[in-house]
C-alpha positions as MATLAB code, in Angstrom:
seq = 'XXXXXXXXXXXXXXXXXXXXXXXXXXXXXXXXXXXXXXXXXXXXXXXXXXXXXXXXXXXXXXXXXXXXXXXXXXXXXXXXXXXXXXXXXXXXXXXXXXXXXXXXXXXXXXXXXXXXXXXXXXXXXXXXXXXXXXXXXXXXXXXXXXXXXXXXXXXXXXXXXXXXXXXXXXXXXXXXXXXXXXXXXXXXXXXXXXXXXXXXXXXXX';
ca = [
       0.229  -12.476    4.949;
      -3.498  -11.749    5.094;
      -4.573   -8.859    2.859;
      -7.279   -6.951    4.731;
      -8.954   -3.623    3.865;
      -7.047   -2.005    6.731;
      -3.711   -3.267    5.364;
      -4.637   -1.948    1.912;
      -5.339    1.504    3.385;
      -2.058    1.370    5.289;
      -0.069    0.431    2.178;
      -1.872    3.127    0.185;
      -0.784    5.671    2.771;
       2.803    4.419    2.550;
       2.768    4.636   -1.243;
       1.243    8.114   -1.353;
       3.602    9.485    1.281;
       6.412    7.801   -0.649;
       5.315    9.740   -3.724;
       5.483   12.992   -1.759;
       9.042   12.232   -0.707;
      10.104   11.279   -4.222;
       8.549   14.464   -5.602;
      10.621   16.440   -3.118;
      13.689   14.588   -4.435;
      12.678   15.546   -7.979;
      12.528   19.209   -6.990;
      16.088   18.885   -5.637;
      17.269   17.020   -8.773;
      18.591   13.988   -6.870;
      19.668   10.668   -8.344;
      17.557    7.506   -8.095;
      19.043    6.626   -4.704;
      17.948   10.018   -3.427;
      14.440    9.402   -4.747;
      14.193    6.114   -2.846;
      15.623    7.566    0.370;
      13.286   10.570    0.235;
      10.369    8.240   -0.475;
      11.180    6.135    2.590;
      11.422    9.036    5.041;
       7.782   10.213    4.984;
       6.473    6.712    4.254;
       7.923    4.989    7.324;
       9.370    7.779    9.477;
       6.249    8.725   11.420;
       5.186    5.140   11.989;
       8.666    4.225   13.185;
       8.675    6.989   15.796;
       5.143    5.994   16.859;
       6.119    2.353   17.373;
       9.260    3.265   19.306;
       7.252    5.526   21.616;
       4.613    2.826   22.117;
       7.385    0.294   22.811;
       6.108   -2.127   20.213;
       7.788   -3.821   17.256;
       8.417   -1.466   14.340;
       5.834   -2.165   11.645;
       8.152   -2.391    8.651;
      10.446   -4.851   10.384;
       7.486   -7.173   10.919;
       6.308   -6.772    7.310;
       8.963   -5.771    4.789;
       6.309   -5.080    2.147;
       6.122   -1.554    3.555;
       9.732   -0.935    2.507;
       9.073   -2.361   -0.950;
       5.957   -0.231   -1.465;
       7.686    2.962   -0.330;
      10.755    2.289   -2.480;
       8.563    1.535   -5.495;
       6.992    4.981   -5.136;
      10.452    6.507   -5.428;
      11.233    4.487   -8.547;
       7.885    5.365  -10.148;
       8.442    9.090   -9.681;
      12.039    8.831  -10.914;
      10.945    7.360  -14.236;
       7.566    9.085  -14.583;
       8.015   12.422  -12.844;
       5.563   15.271  -13.403;
       6.602   18.574  -14.964;
       8.789   20.856  -12.886;
       6.159   23.557  -12.484;
       3.625   21.096  -11.079;
       5.827   19.222   -8.622;
       5.142   21.293   -5.510;
       1.403   21.328   -6.143;
       1.294   17.548   -6.645;
       3.511   17.085   -3.585;
       1.059   19.034   -1.411;
      -1.917   16.962   -2.522;
      -0.058   13.661   -2.203;
       1.050   14.766    1.244;
      -2.535   15.665    2.157;
      -3.783   12.214    1.199;
      -0.927   10.507    3.019;
      -1.568   12.582    6.134;
      -5.253   11.647    6.063;
      -4.511    7.937    5.881;
      -1.640    7.927    8.362;
      -3.392    9.871   11.120;
      -6.164    7.276   11.423;
      -3.812    4.313   11.035;
      -1.604    5.689   13.796;
      -4.567    6.415   16.041;
      -5.974    2.933   15.444;
      -2.746    1.192   16.416;
      -2.266    3.325   19.513;
      -5.878    2.848   20.620;
      -5.554   -0.915   20.245;
      -2.389   -0.970   22.345;
      -3.256    1.594   25.031;
      -7.078    1.920   25.007;
      -6.491    5.615   25.722;
      -8.054    8.045   23.208;
      -5.735   10.887   24.224;
      -2.673    8.769   23.454;
      -4.352    7.526   20.278;
      -4.963   11.054   18.963;
      -1.421   12.096   19.863;
       0.094    9.100   18.096;
      -2.168    9.720   15.109;
      -0.690   13.194   14.741;
       2.862   11.884   15.252;
       2.385    9.204   12.594;
       1.022   11.750   10.125;
       3.494   14.609   10.515;
       6.899   13.312   11.623;
       7.777   11.670    8.293;
       7.022   14.873    6.404;
       9.206   16.823    8.814;
      12.118   14.451    8.150;
      11.579   14.763    4.385;
      11.585   18.557    4.457;
      14.566   18.835    6.804;
      16.671   16.559    4.574;
      15.644   18.724    1.603;
      16.739   21.832    3.533;
      13.227   23.283    3.464;
      10.980   24.638    6.197;
       8.640   21.763    7.160;
       5.025   22.220    6.115;
       3.970   21.943    9.741;
       5.936   25.153   10.510;
       4.595   27.239    7.616;
       1.479   28.544    9.404;
      -0.558   26.109    7.305;
      -3.378   24.035    8.772;
      -1.503   20.754    8.721;
      -1.163   19.074   12.090;
      -4.659   20.346   12.899;
      -6.023   18.223   10.047;
      -4.282   15.157   11.479;
      -5.679   15.987   14.909;
      -9.209   16.246   13.520;
      -8.921   12.955   11.662;
      -7.519   11.122   14.682;
     -10.168   12.572   17.000;
     -12.997   11.653   14.627;
     -11.655    8.112   14.428;
     -11.617    7.768   18.220;
     -15.104    9.231   18.560;
     -16.433    6.904   15.890;
     -15.005    3.857   17.658;
     -16.550    5.107   20.908;
     -19.934    4.820   19.170;
     -19.114    1.179   18.369;
     -18.570    1.718   14.652;
     -16.246   -0.783   13.012;
     -12.560    0.066   12.801;
     -12.689    0.320    9.001;
     -15.694    2.670    8.987;
     -14.095    4.755   11.731;
     -10.891    5.028    9.685;
     -12.791    6.089    6.581;
     -14.686    8.750    8.536;
     -11.576   10.069   10.261;
      -9.463   10.015    7.118;
     -12.147   11.776    5.101;
     -12.485   14.521    7.707;
      -8.726   15.016    7.847;
      -8.479   15.248    4.061;
     -11.361   17.735    3.840;
      -9.750   20.000    6.427;
      -6.364   19.852    4.717;
      -7.852   20.253    1.236;
      -9.827   23.335    2.265;
      -6.693   24.796    3.836;
      -4.761   24.252    0.593;
      -7.511   25.617   -1.633;
      -8.350   28.665    0.476;
      -4.903   29.280    2.007;
      -6.197   28.907    5.534;
      -3.666   29.494    8.286;
      -3.715   29.508   12.044;
      -3.714   32.939   13.715;
      -0.314   34.286   14.617;
       0.411   36.490   17.629;
       2.015   39.770   16.628;
       4.015   41.868   19.085;
       4.779   44.572   16.537;
       2.549   47.149   18.221;
       3.563   46.346   21.775;
];
């Protein structure tokens, strides 16, 4: 297996999202099996759905290292978990980094297969958010994407920036770095400043 910068970014995203899942397992006081399962859900869930929609081979079946990396994140958190009071905060930041990496990786794969930027952006968002939804549903929590937080919007921005960068003939790696950085900045600002999307209120009608 050739180790390229793109593969390293992809595996980093898997590991970080795996950490977010394992941290959720820690908050629910699960056993080590629960840590590994919760690590796998956000790490491979979004990419699996993306590949099924695109009718291509599922990435972790082609390269089992993705499973090993995600599972290792669960084991690491099980034995070296952070303090209880910090778990949700660390989970949010790990999730933000994972989202930033996954949105551009998903967009890149979809753009390569379809050559359609609209599909690429859509699949970038799917790759970034679906795994987190699965993690939160299994933990019986409201998914982050449904908490009025700027979450999917960050993935949309990152995916769109990636596609625009490739349209200007920038290399795939540079485009991923630009898109991922933009997605992380948007999500980080939303976390720091508690930004939310506007909500329609019918209370006065």
